[in-house]
N, C-alpha and C positions, 0 to 999 in steps of 0.2 A: 122352376124350369124343370125339375123332375117330373112334376105332375103333368106337364104339358107334353114331355116326351112319352110319358106312360100312355097318355090318350092317343098320341100319334102312332104309337106302336099297336095299340088295340085297333084303331081304325084301319091301319095299313094292313094289319093281319087279316081282318074280316074281308076287306076289299080284295086283297090278294087271293084269298081262298075262294071268294065269289068268282073273280075273273078266271081262275083256273077251271073251276067247275063249270062255267058257262061255254068253255070252248068246244069245239066240235069233237066227238069222240073218235071219228075216223082220222084225225090228224095226228102227225108225230108218230111216236114209237108204237102206239096201239095199232096202227095199220099194218106193222110188221107182223104182229102176232094174231092174225085173224081178222083184221079190219077190212075195209074195202080197199082193194088194190087199184086205185084209180091213177096211180103214178104221181108225178110231181106236178104241183099246180100252184100258182101265186096266190097269195091271200088277198081277198079283195072284201070290201065293204065291212061288215060286222066283224068278220074273222080278223081282218087286219087291225081293226079297233080294240079288239079283246087281246090280241097278241101284244100290240103296244101298251095297253093298260096293264097287262100282266108284268111287263118289263118295268113300267113306271112304278108300280106298287111294290115291286121286289126291290127296286132301288131305294125307294122310300123306307122300306121296312129295314134294309140293311143299313142305310145311313143312320136311321133312328137308334138301331141297335148299337152301332158304333158311338154315336153321340151320347146314348144313355150310359155307355161304359166309361167315358171320359168325364162325365159331369158328377 
């Protein structure tokens, strides 16, 4: 069980890092400090998919860490 959780942690960490790095640079807090000032806009297409994937992988990572703590 611990081995499976270990591999889930590794995979979710890699996928979480990739989903963060693939996001648009002008989105979020970076726009405040010199990014493009295009104002507020809704996420569409690939941007929305990456945001949802980041949230999903973060939840998997956090849940795996908690599960690994109690096993």
